C-alpha positions in Angstrom: 113.9 241.9 -101.0 116.1 239.7 -103.2 113.9 240.3 -106.2 113.7 244.1 -105.6 117.5 244.7 -105.7 118.0 244.0 -109.5 114.9 246.2 -110.2 116.3 249.0 -108.1 119.7 248.6 -109.9 118.0 248.9 -113.3 116.0 251.9 -112.2 119.2 253.6 -110.9 121.0 252.9 -114.2 118.1 254.3 -116.2 117.9 257.3 -114.0 121.7 258.0 -114.5 121.3 257.9 -118.3 117.8 259.3 -118.7 119.2 262.3 -120.6 120.1 260.1 -123.6 117.2 261.1 -125.8 116.1 263.6 -128.4 118.9 265.8 -129.8 121.6 264.1 -127.7 120.7 260.7 -128.9 120.8 261.9 -132.6 124.2 263.5 -131.9 125.6 260.3 -130.3 124.5 258.0 -133.1 125.9 260.3 -135.8 129.2 260.6 -134.0 129.3 256.8 -133.7 129.1 256.4 -137.5 131.5 259.2 -138.4 134.1 258.3 -135.8 134.2 254.7 -136.7 135.0 255.5 -140.3 137.3 258.4 -139.6 139.4 256.4 -137.2 139.9 253.7 -139.8 140.7 256.1 -142.6 143.2 258.1 -140.5 145.0 255.1 -139.0 147.7 255.3 -141.7 147.1 258.9 -142.8 150.7 260.1 -142.4 151.9 257.1 -144.4 149.2 257.7 -147.0 150.4 261.3 -147.5 154.0 260.1 -147.8 152.9 257.5 -150.4 151.4 260.3 -152.4 154.7 262.2 -152.5 154.7 264.1 -149.1 156.9 264.0 -146.1 156.7 265.0 -142.4 157.0 268.7 -143.3 154.2 268.5 -145.8 152.0 266.5 -143.3 152.5 269.4 -140.8 152.0 272.0 -143.5 148.6 270.4 -144.6 147.5 270.2 -141.0 148.5 273.8 -140.3 146.7 275.2 -143.4 143.6 273.1 -142.6 143.4 274.3 -139.0 144.0 277.9 -140.1 141.0 277.8 -142.4 139.0 276.1 -139.6 140.1 278.8 -137.2 138.9 281.5 -139.6 135.4 280.1 -139.7 135.0 279.4 -136.0 134.4 283.0 -134.9 131.7 283.6 -137.6 130.3 280.2 -136.7 130.0 281.2 -133.1 128.1 284.4 -134.0 125.8 282.5 -136.3 125.1 280.0 -133.5 124.0 282.8 -131.2 121.9 284.8 -133.7 120.2 282.1 -135.9 118.8 278.7 -135.8 121.5 276.1 -136.1 119.9 273.1 -137.8 120.1 274.2 -141.4 123.8 275.1 -141.3 124.7 271.8 -139.5 122.9 269.8 -142.2 124.3 271.6 -145.2 127.9 271.6 -144.0 127.7 267.9 -143.1 126.7 267.2 -146.7 129.6 269.3 -148.0 132.0 267.4 -145.7 130.7 264.1 -147.1 131.6 265.2 -150.6 135.0 266.6 -149.6 136.1 263.2 -148.1 135.7 261.7 -151.6 138.6 264.0 -152.6 140.7 262.4 -149.9 139.7 258.9 -151.2 140.7 259.5 -154.8 143.6 261.9 -154.4 146.4 261.3 -157.0 148.9 263.3 -155.0 149.3 265.1 -151.7 148.1 268.4 -153.3 144.6 267.1 -153.5 144.8 266.1 -149.8 145.5 269.7 -149.0 142.4 270.8 -151.1 140.2 268.3 -149.3 141.5 269.3 -145.9 140.7 273.0 -146.6 137.2 272.2 -147.8 136.5 270.0 -144.7 137.8 272.8 -142.5 135.4 275.3 -144.0 132.5 272.9 -143.1 133.4 273.2 -139.4 131.7 276.6 -139.3 128.8 274.7 -137.9 130.6 273.3 -134.9 130.0 276.2 -132.4 126.3 275.7 -132.9 126.6 272.0 -132.7 128.6 272.2 -129.4 126.0 274.5 -128.0 123.3 272.0 -128.7 125.3 269.3 -126.9 125.7 271.6 -123.9 122.0 272.4 -123.9 121.2 268.7 -124.0 123.1 267.8 -120.8 121.8 268.5 -117.3 124.3 270.4 -115.2 124.7 267.5 -112.7 125.3 265.0 -115.6 127.9 266.9 -117.7 130.8 264.8 -116.6 128.8 261.6 -117.3 127.5 263.0 -120.6 130.9 264.0 -122.0 132.4 260.7 -120.8 129.6 258.9 -122.6 130.4 260.8 -125.8 133.9 259.5 -125.5 132.6 256.0 -124.7 130.3 255.9 -127.7 133.1 257.2 -130.0 135.5 254.6 -128.7 133.0 251.7 -128.8 132.6 252.6 -132.5 136.3 253.2 -133.2 138.0 250.4 -131.2 137.7 247.9 -134.1 138.7 250.5 -136.6 142.5 250.3 -136.4 142.2 246.5 -136.4 140.1 246.6 -139.6 142.6 249.0 -141.0 145.4 246.6 -140.1 143.6 243.7 -141.8 143.0 245.8 -145.0 146.6 246.8 -145.0 147.7 243.2 -145.3 145.5 242.9 -148.4 145.5 246.3 -150.1 148.5 248.2 -148.7 148.6 251.8 -147.5 147.0 253.4 -150.6 144.1 250.9 -151.0 143.3 250.8 -147.3 143.2 254.6 -147.0 141.0 255.0 -150.1 138.5 252.5 -148.7 138.5 254.3 -145.4 137.8 257.7 -146.8 135.0 256.4 -149.0 133.4 255.1 -145.8 133.9 258.5 -144.1 132.0 260.1 -146.9 129.2 257.6 -146.6 129.1 258.1 -142.8 128.8 261.9 -143.1 126.0 261.5 -145.6 124.0 259.3 -143.2 124.7 261.7 -140.3 123.4 264.6 -142.4 120.1 262.7 -143.0 119.8 261.9 -139.3 120.4 265.6 -138.3 117.1 266.6 -140.0 115.5 265.3 -136.8 117.3 267.8 -134.6 114.8 270.0 -132.8 115.3 273.7 -131.8 113.0 275.5 -129.4 113.8 279.1 -130.4 112.2 282.0 -132.2 115.5 282.9 -133.9 115.4 283.3 -137.7 116.7 280.7 -140.2 120.3 281.2 -141.4 120.8 281.9 -145.1 123.8 281.7 -147.4 124.0 285.5 -147.4 124.2 285.4 -143.5 127.1 283.0 -143.7 129.1 284.9 -146.2 128.3 288.2 -144.5 129.7 286.8 -141.2 132.8 285.5 -142.9 133.5 288.9 -144.5 132.8 291.0 -141.5 135.9 292.4 -139.6 133.5 293.5 -136.8 132.5 289.8 -136.3 136.1 288.8 -135.8 136.8 291.8 -133.6 133.9 290.9 -131.3 134.9 287.2 -131.3 138.4 288.0 -130.2 137.3 290.7 -127.7 134.8 288.4 -126.0 137.5 287.4 -123.5 137.5 290.9 -122.0 134.0 290.3 -120.6 134.4 286.8 -119.3 135.7 285.6 -115.9 139.4 285.5 -115.0 139.0 281.7 -114.6 137.9 281.3 -118.2 140.8 283.4 -119.5 143.3 281.4 -117.5 141.7 278.1 -118.5 142.1 279.2 -122.2 145.8 280.2 -121.6 146.6 276.8 -120.0 144.9 275.0 -122.8 147.0 276.8 -125.4 150.2 276.2 -123.4 149.6 272.5 -123.3 148.1 272.2 -126.8 151.1 273.4 -128.9 153.7 270.8 -127.8 150.9 268.2 -127.7 150.2 268.8 -131.3 153.8 269.0 -132.2 154.3 265.5 -130.9 151.1 264.0 -132.3 151.9 265.3 -135.7 155.0 263.1 -135.9 153.8 260.3 -133.5 153.0 257.7 -136.2 156.2 258.4 -138.0 158.2 258.2 -134.7 156.6 254.9 -133.7 157.0 253.2 -137.1 160.3 254.7 -138.3 162.2 255.3 -135.0 160.9 252.7 -132.6 160.6 250.0 -135.3 156.9 249.2 -134.7 155.2 247.6 -137.6 152.0 249.0 -139.2 149.9 246.1 -137.9 151.3 246.5 -134.4 150.5 250.2 -134.7 146.9 249.3 -135.4 146.9 247.0 -132.4 148.1 249.7 -130.1 145.3 252.0 -131.4 142.8 249.3 -130.5 144.2 248.9 -126.9 143.8 252.7 -126.4 140.2 252.4 -127.6 139.4 249.5 -125.2 141.0 251.5 -122.3 138.9 254.5 -123.1 135.7 252.3 -123.1 136.6 250.9 -119.7 137.5 254.3 -118.1 134.8 256.5 -119.7 131.8 256.1 -117.4 133.7 255.7 -114.1 135.7 258.9 -115.0 132.5 260.8 -115.9 131.0 259.9 -112.5 134.2 260.9 -110.7 134.2 264.3 -112.5 130.5 264.8 -111.5 131.1 263.8 -107.9 134.5 265.3 -107.1 134.8 268.2 -109.5 136.7 269.0 -112.7 140.0 270.4 -111.4 141.4 267.5 -109.4 141.2 265.0 -112.3 143.0 267.6 -114.5 145.8 267.9 -112.0 146.1 264.2 -111.8 146.2 264.0 -115.7 149.0 266.5 -115.9 151.1 264.6 -113.4 150.4 261.3 -115.0 151.4 262.7 -118.4 154.7 263.8 -117.0 155.4 260.3 -115.6 154.2 258.5 -118.8 156.0 260.3 -121.6 159.6 259.3 -120.7 158.6 255.6 -121.3 158.1 256.5 -125.0 161.7 257.7 -125.6 163.0 254.2 -126.5 160.1 251.8 -126.1 159.6 248.5 -127.7 156.2 247.0 -128.6 155.8 245.2 -125.2 156.4 248.4 -123.3 154.0 250.3 -125.6 151.3 247.7 -124.8 151.5 248.8 -121.2 151.7 252.6 -122.0 148.6 252.4 -124.4 146.0 252.0 -121.7 147.4 255.0 -119.8 147.1 257.1 -123.0 143.5 256.1 -123.2 142.9 257.1 -119.5 144.6 260.5 -120.1 142.4 261.1 -123.2 139.3 260.5 -121.1 140.3 262.7 -118.2 141.4 265.7 -120.3 138.3 265.6 -122.6 135.7 264.9 -119.8 137.1 267.4 -117.3 137.8 270.3 -119.6 134.5 270.0 -121.5 132.5 269.8 -118.3 134.4 272.8 -116.9 133.8 274.9 -119.9 130.1 274.0 -119.9 130.0 275.1 -116.2 131.7 278.4 -116.8 130.2 279.7 -120.1 127.1 281.8 -119.8 124.2 280.4 -121.8 123.6 283.4 -124.0 127.3 283.5 -125.0 128.0 279.8 -125.8 128.3 280.1 -129.5 130.6 283.1 -129.5 132.9 281.8 -126.7 133.1 278.3 -128.1 133.8 279.8 -131.5 136.5 282.1 -130.2 138.0 279.4 -128.0 138.2 277.1 -131.1 139.8 280.0 -133.1 142.7 280.3 -130.6 143.0 276.6 -130.1 143.3 276.0 -133.9 145.9 278.7 -134.3 147.9 276.8 -131.7 147.3 273.5 -133.6 148.4 275.2 -136.8 151.7 276.3 -135.2 152.2 273.0 -133.4 151.6 271.0 -136.6 154.1 272.9 -138.8 156.7 273.0 -136.0 156.4 269.3 -135.3 157.0 268.4 -138.9 159.9 270.8 -139.3 161.6 269.7 -136.2 161.3 266.0 -137.1 162.7 266.5 -140.6 165.4 269.1 -139.8 166.4 269.1 -136.1 165.6 266.0 -134.1 163.1 263.1 -134.2 162.8 263.1 -130.4 162.8 266.8 -129.5 159.0 267.2 -129.8 158.7 264.5 -127.1 161.0 266.4 -124.7 159.2 269.7 -125.2 155.8 268.0 -124.6 157.2 266.4 -121.4 158.5 269.8 -120.1 155.3 271.7 -120.5 153.3 269.5 -118.1 154.8 271.1 -115.0 153.8 274.7 -115.7 150.3 273.5 -116.7 150.0 271.6 -113.4 151.1 274.6 -111.4 148.9 277.1 -113.2 145.8 274.9 -112.9 146.5 274.3 -109.2 146.8 278.0 -108.4 144.3 279.7 -110.8 141.5 277.3 -111.8 138.9 276.9 -109.1 135.7 274.8 -109.1 132.5 276.7 -109.9 130.6 277.3 -106.6 127.8 275.0 -107.8 130.1 272.1 -108.0 131.6 272.7 -104.6 128.2 272.7 -103.0 127.3 269.4 -104.7 130.6 267.8 -103.4 129.7 268.9 -99.8 126.3 267.4 -100.1 127.7 264.1 -101.5 130.1 263.9 -98.5 127.5 264.6 -95.8 
């Protein structure tokens, strides 16, 4: 019996993660490479923009313009994902993104950062199809574990990134460190594009062409259908989208100015900032798999309620924190990131009908990105012209209505309730 127990444990672990193969494995490895480099490049991104002549308002302006362009392509991207094969579009746009990050790397002023951000945003037309492939690769009873694993893989790759950025900063400063980082991002996207040639699609849908892409972008009917798709979905999906938007705007406002607030207002050094980023990454690694299993076992809604409550309790500690206090807050931020991402992604995967995944994900992204655009520009404007701390107060205040609305209106899909009953028997 003593020898059988380790074998059974290994078999159980292998059974839990037997979905990591094929398309999902290709996606995970590509994400690992891209996120490692992106996290390093963007560690000092706001400071990079200011070094190139920008300020908080310009940082928010660039972010808002970029997400507006991304929002414009999401609805056509969703329609393309439902009507055509997805692989070709994914590969081509990944290659264009690779080239665009070289503009980030060699930008002589913030105006070139704006150009690069717009080009990269256009490339995200492939993401509704990419997200659909992820959903299709995950068994229904493993979605919580699957999405938490995505977070885990991304954080395993990105945890060293802020520390590497901090080391490079001591040798090359903000400009040199950021340029090196963005060159690595370009290389990572190039490698990811080559890997994605191995994605497989079992469908008789036609191949997408450049004409199809531009036709979808120029079609008012496509946008009308994408926005109108919410008339035919369940009330739970409409309310879930509304709560996401309510929470997202102040969240983005705060995150837009977070680096500036920590460095300029709290007096945290650039190297300490990179250390805090690493702590958040380690926390996400620790919490990822346990949280995924909790979401699969107990449902998606209760973890969301807990996350809203924990956010409301945690944010006041940032008002006047020192580095020691931030060290204790950072793991909580990592936990919150895991809960929100895992729970909401699994919930959307449960609720969206299979034949509408591309259109709904594209339309959802469209509205989310409009909220991001508004939040980005508001965050910068408020920081520069009104108050450095007001975005934090607004973010704190919105957690209460999000908690109440989720509690009243968002219910677990029946399938999940049945599984919970079976687990408890």
